[in-house]
C-alpha positions in Angstrom: -0.3 12.4 -1.5 3.1 12.7 0.2 3.3 8.9 0.6 2.5 8.4 -3.1 5.1 10.9 -4.3 7.8 9.4 -2.0 7.0 5.8 -3.1 7.1 7.0 -6.7 10.7 8.1 -6.1 11.7 4.8 -4.5 11.6 6.3 -0.9 9.6 5.5 2.2 8.0 7.2 5.1 8.3 6.2 8.8 5.7 7.4 11.3 6.3 7.4 15.1 3.4 8.4 17.3 2.9 8.5 21.0 -0.3 9.4 22.8 -0.2 12.9 24.2 3.3 13.4 22.9 2.7 13.9 19.1 4.0 12.3 16.0 7.2 12.3 14.0 7.2 11.7 10.2 10.5 10.8 8.6 10.7 10.9 4.8 13.6 8.9 3.2 14.6 9.4 -0.4 17.5 7.7 -2.2 20.6 9.8 -2.6 21.9 10.6 -6.1 25.4 9.1 -6.3 26.6 10.8 -9.4 25.9 13.6 -11.8 25.0 11.1 -14.5 21.7 10.3 -12.9 20.9 14.0 -12.5 21.9 14.6 -16.2 19.7 11.7 -17.2 16.8 13.2 -15.3 17.3 16.6 -16.9 17.4 15.0 -20.4 14.2 13.0 -19.6 12.5 16.2 -18.4 13.5 18.0 -21.7 11.4 15.5 -23.6 8.4 17.0 -21.9 9.1 20.6 -22.5 5.6 20.9 -23.8 4.3 23.2 -26.4 2.0 26.1 -27.0 -1.3 24.2 -26.8 -4.2 25.5 -24.8 -5.3 23.4 -21.8 -8.3 23.9 -19.6 -7.4 22.6 -16.1 -10.4 21.8 -13.9 -9.4 20.8 -10.3 -11.3 21.6 -7.1 -8.3 21.3 -4.8 -6.5 24.6 -4.8 -3.1 23.2 -4.0 -3.2 20.5 -6.7 -4.7 23.0 -9.2 -1.9 25.5 -8.6 0.8 22.9 -8.8 -0.5 21.5 -12.1 -1.0 25.0 -13.5 2.5 26.1 -12.7 4.1 22.9 -14.0 2.2 23.1 -17.3 2.8 26.8 -17.7 6.5 26.4 -17.0 6.6 24.0 -19.9 5.1 26.4 -22.4 1.4 25.4 -22.2 -1.3 28.1 -22.1 -3.5 27.1 -19.1 -7.0 28.2 -18.3 -8.1 27.2 -14.8 -11.4 26.4 -13.1 -12.5 24.7 -9.9 -15.9 23.5 -10.9 -17.7 22.4 -14.1 -19.8 25.5 -14.2 -16.7 27.7 -13.8 -15.0 25.8 -16.6 -17.9 26.4 -19.0 -18.0 30.1 -18.0 -14.2 30.4 -18.5 -14.5 28.9 -22.0 -17.4 31.2 -22.9 -15.4 34.3 -21.8 -12.2 33.2 -23.5 -13.7 32.1 -26.8 -10.5 30.6 -28.1 -9.8 27.1 -29.4 -9.0 24.6 -26.7 -6.6 21.6 -27.3 -7.0 19.6 -24.1 -9.4 19.3 -21.1 -7.5 18.1 -18.1 -10.0 17.5 -15.3 -10.4 15.8 -12.0 -13.1 13.0 -12.1 -14.8 14.1 -8.9 -15.8 17.8 -8.8 -18.2 19.6 -6.5 -21.0 20.3 -8.9 -20.8 17.5 -11.5 -18.3 14.9 -12.5 -15.5 15.4 -15.0 -17.0 12.8 -17.3 -20.2 14.9 -17.7 -18.1 18.0 -18.3 -16.0 16.2 -21.0 -19.1 15.0 -22.8 -20.7 18.5 -22.8 -17.5 20.1 -24.1 -17.0 17.4 -26.7 -20.5 18.2 -28.2 -19.1 21.7 -28.9 -15.6 20.6 -29.8 -15.6 17.1 -31.2 -11.8 17.0 -31.6 -11.1 18.0 -28.0 -8.7 15.7 -26.2 -9.5 14.8 -22.6 -7.3 13.7 -19.7 -8.9 12.7 -16.4 -7.1 12.6 -13.1 -8.2 11.2 -9.8 -6.8 10.1 -6.4 -9.7 7.7 -5.7 -8.9 4.2 -6.7 -12.6 3.6 -7.3 -12.4 6.0 -10.3 -10.1 3.5 -12.0 -13.1 1.3 -12.3 -14.7 3.8 -14.7 -11.5 3.7 -16.8 -12.8 1.2 -19.3 -15.8 3.4 -20.2 -13.6 6.5 -20.3 -11.1 4.8 -22.6 -13.9 3.6 -24.9 -14.9 7.3 -25.2 -11.4 8.2 -26.3 -10.4 9.7 -22.9 -7.2 9.2 -21.0 -6.7 8.7 -17.3 -3.8 9.8 -14.9 -3.8 8.5 -11.3 -2.9 11.0 -8.6 -0.5 11.8 -7.2 1.4 12.8 -10.3 4.6 14.6 -11.0 6.6 14.6 -14.2 4.2 11.9 -15.4 1.7 14.7 -15.8 3.9 16.3 -18.5 4.6 13.0 -20.2 0.9 12.1 -20.3 -0.2 15.5 -21.5 2.3 15.4 -24.3 1.3 11.9 -25.3 -2.4 12.8 -25.3 -1.8 15.9 -27.4 0.4 14.1 -29.9 -2.0 11.2 -30.3 
């Protein structure tokens, strides 16, 4: 994930390793030469300030789940979280409120995200769905997901999460 994030920001990672001595990882990121780029980045980020929609986030990796939850909540979204399909269904039953978006990992411990989306769509036909995965093999399923009206976001993600969520909700 670190390598993906660094490459996304036009950087690179060098690794030096010696047997019985350890490894050194050096992360190189481009410097910002002026305030103009920083202002541009802030203005771009403002486009994704979000809204008040309700999102069910289903992610089994605690770190990724917490990062996504925090990012979405900081941009105004109401986020319900779960780590499995069964937990997601339980959270929705307890909550009982309208849901605007299901944002789920494709691979989950108990079932896959596609099965969860299909089950929830039977109850909420207008539910928008956004899948995420770090496995390149899941991209193969993209065509069938797209035909079902679902969207896909490749991990690792950063601000593209906010951009994609906003695009899916506004569609």
